[in-house]
C-alpha positions in Angstrom: 17.2 -22.3 -32.5 14.5 -20.7 -30.4 15.6 -17.7 -28.3 14.2 -19.3 -25.2 17.0 -21.9 -25.4 19.6 -19.1 -24.9 18.1 -18.2 -21.5 20.2 -20.5 -19.3 20.5 -18.3 -16.2 18.0 -17.8 -13.4 17.8 -14.3 -12.0 15.9 -12.4 -9.3 14.7 -8.8 -10.0 14.5 -6.6 -6.9 12.6 -3.4 -7.4 13.3 -0.1 -5.6 10.2 -0.6 -3.5 11.5 -3.9 -2.2 9.3 -6.2 -4.3 11.0 -9.2 -5.8 10.5 -11.5 -8.8 12.3 -14.8 -8.6 13.4 -17.6 -10.9 13.3 -15.6 -14.1 14.9 -17.1 -17.2 17.6 -14.9 -18.6 20.9 -14.7 -20.4 23.6 -12.9 -18.3 26.5 -11.4 -20.2 29.4 -9.1 -19.1 27.5 -5.8 -19.2 24.1 -7.0 -20.6 21.2 -9.2 -19.4 18.6 -10.4 -21.8 15.0 -11.4 -20.8 12.3 -12.6 -23.2 9.3 -11.5 -21.2 7.0 -8.5 -20.8 5.6 -9.7 -17.5 7.9 -7.5 -15.4 8.5 -3.7 -15.5 12.2 -3.2 -15.2 13.4 0.3 -14.5 16.8 2.0 -14.0 18.4 1.3 -10.6 16.5 -2.0 -10.1 18.8 -4.8 -8.9 19.3 -8.1 -10.6 20.7 -11.1 -8.7 22.1 -14.1 -10.5 22.6 -17.4 -8.6 25.1 -19.6 -10.3 25.1 -23.4 -10.3 28.5 -23.3 -8.5 26.9 -21.6 -5.5 28.2 -18.1 -6.4 26.1 -15.0 -6.7 26.4 -11.9 -8.7 24.5 -8.6 -8.3 23.9 -6.1 -11.0 22.3 -2.6 -11.1 20.1 -1.8 -14.2 21.5 1.2 -16.0 19.1 1.1 -19.0 16.3 -1.5 -19.2 16.4 -1.5 -23.0 12.9 -2.8 -23.6 12.0 -3.8 -27.1 8.7 -4.8 -28.7 8.3 -8.0 -30.7 9.8 -7.8 -34.1 9.2 -10.5 -36.7 10.4 -13.7 -35.0 12.1 -12.0 -32.1 9.9 -11.9 -29.0 9.4 -8.7 -26.9 11.7 -8.4 -23.9 14.6 -6.6 -22.4 18.2 -6.1 -23.4 19.4 -4.4 -20.3 22.6 -2.5 -19.9 23.8 -3.3 -16.4 26.7 -2.6 -14.0 28.1 -5.4 -11.9 28.3 -4.4 -8.2 31.1 -5.3 -5.8 30.3 -7.2 -2.6 29.9 -4.2 -0.2 28.0 -2.3 -2.9 25.7 -5.2 -3.6 24.8 -5.6 0.1 23.9 -2.0 0.4 21.8 -2.1 -2.8 19.7 -5.1 -1.6 19.4 -4.1 2.0 15.7 -3.7 2.5 13.8 -2.4 5.5 10.0 -3.0 5.3 7.7 -1.0 7.6 4.2 -2.3 7.9 2.0 0.6 9.1 -1.7 0.5 9.7 -4.3 3.0 10.7 -5.7 6.2 9.4 -2.9 8.5 10.7 0.0 6.1 10.6 3.3 7.4 9.4 7.1 7.1 9.8 9.4 10.1 9.9 13.0 9.1 9.7 15.4 12.0 10.1 12.8 14.4 8.8 10.1 16.8 10.0 6.5 15.8 9.3 4.6 18.6 7.5 2.0 16.4 6.0 -1.7 16.9 6.2 -4.0 14.0 6.7 -7.3 13.8 4.9 -9.4 11.0 6.4 -12.4 9.6 4.7 -14.9 7.5 6.5 -16.5 4.4 5.2 -19.3 5.8 3.0 -21.9 3.8 4.9 -20.7 5.1 8.3 -20.5 8.7 7.0 -24.1 8.3 5.6 -25.4 7.0 9.0 -23.7 9.7 11.0 -25.3 12.3 8.7 -28.6 10.6 9.3 -28.0 10.7 13.0 -27.5 14.5 12.8 -30.8 14.8 10.8 -32.7 12.8 13.4 -31.2 15.0 16.2 -32.5 18.1 14.3 -35.9 16.5 13.8 -36.5 15.1 17.3 -34.9 17.7 19.6 -36.6 21.1 19.7 -34.7 22.7 22.6 -31.6 24.6 21.1 -29.3 23.8 24.1 -30.2 20.1 24.1 -29.8 19.9 20.3 -26.3 21.5 20.5 -25.3 19.0 23.2 -26.6 16.1 21.1 -24.6 17.4 18.0 -21.5 17.4 20.2 -22.2 13.7 21.0 -22.6 12.9 17.3 -19.3 14.8 16.6 -17.6 12.7 19.2 -18.9 9.5 17.6 -17.6 10.7 14.2 -14.2 11.4 15.7 -14.1 7.9 17.1 -14.6 6.5 13.6 -12.1 9.0 12.1 -9.4 7.9 14.6 -9.0 4.7 12.7 -9.3 2.7 15.9 -12.8 3.4 17.2 -13.6 1.7 20.6 -17.0 0.0 20.8 -17.3 0.8 24.5 -16.9 4.5 23.8 -19.2 4.6 20.8 -21.8 2.6 22.8 -21.6 5.1 25.7 -21.9 8.1 23.4 -25.0 6.6 21.7 -26.6 6.2 25.1 -26.3 10.0 25.5 -28.7 10.6 22.6 -32.5 10.6 22.9 -34.1 7.1 23.1 -35.9 7.3 19.8 -36.4 4.3 17.4 -34.7 5.9 14.5 -31.6 6.9 16.6 -31.5 3.4 18.1 -31.6 1.9 14.6 -28.8 4.1 13.3 -26.8 3.4 16.5 -27.2 -0.3 16.0 -25.7 0.0 12.5 -22.8 2.0 13.7 -22.0 -0.5 16.5 -22.3 -3.4 14.0 -19.5 -1.7 12.0 -17.2 -2.1 15.0 -17.7 -5.8 15.5 
């Protein structure tokens, strides 16, 4: 009889990061769960949920994944050592809070102090064009004071891009503060196109 015929249960694997894999064929025993698949990486402390045909549900915590490679006619898979969780314990184990965070400096501190350091990398094309803008400023502007002021404008443009939420109106106004030269206008057009 093929091993697949012994997999009569359907389980869900819930990873520690909250990701889920549903409808996996398995064989659930008292302290063991068998899966004939290498598709999933199962690790200690992952949660296994079994929905039964009678409407009941059981929750297990993986103690030892027990992965084994294929051996003669036995397919590769898992022979997990598991611990059945009681109802309150199971609810705590599968409670999952997902935070969706976007932006260059986005973070969450929950009951902690933030001592992290952000390293922000610009889009390589944007960074290359901002460097080209600096070179054009150096080439076109001869007066030292005017050149320093123009570099401050370029720095402000760069900060807008590094903020993660650059505003097209701000970048456009800053670009108007630079000399009206064809090369600067061309670079400015590219930078503005990155914001649309």
